[in-house]
Residue, then its C-alpha position, 0 to 999 in steps of 0.5 A: m577380227a571386227d572385235y579387235v581394231t588394233v594389234h594392242d587389243a588383239m594382245a590384250d585379249g590373249h592372241e599371240r599370232l596373225e593368220v595370213r592366207c595367201a590365195t596364189c600359193r594356197v597356204t596359211h601362215h600363223i605369224p607371232w606378233r614378236l616376228m613381225r618387224g615394224v608392226l607396233n601395238g597401235d597399228r590397226l588390223d585392217e591395214l596390216h594387209k598393205r605391209l604384208v608380202c608372201k615370202k614364196c610368191g611375193g603377192r600381197p594378201a586380200p584384206e579379208d585373208v588377214c585375220i586373228p585366228e579362232p582359238v583351238k577347242f579340243p574335244g573333251g577339254p583341254l590337253c593333259g600330259p607330261g609337262t602340263s598341270g593336268s591331272 
């Protein structure tokens, strides 16, 4: 997350969601930017943890538990199948 300062920076690089881990519930949520009400493109990523609340337990995530997820790397290259442009 150090490379991205604002939500706009992450979105400009192609990231579509925020990863939030709840240490109490032991669950990780991947929240798309469009579903995060009140979050603006100029909001700083290191400040978002103060505005997030777990719907299950009501706890707030620690700053290190809010990050941009790493892209998934598939062995052998990208997936190909019905509905994709692969050969």
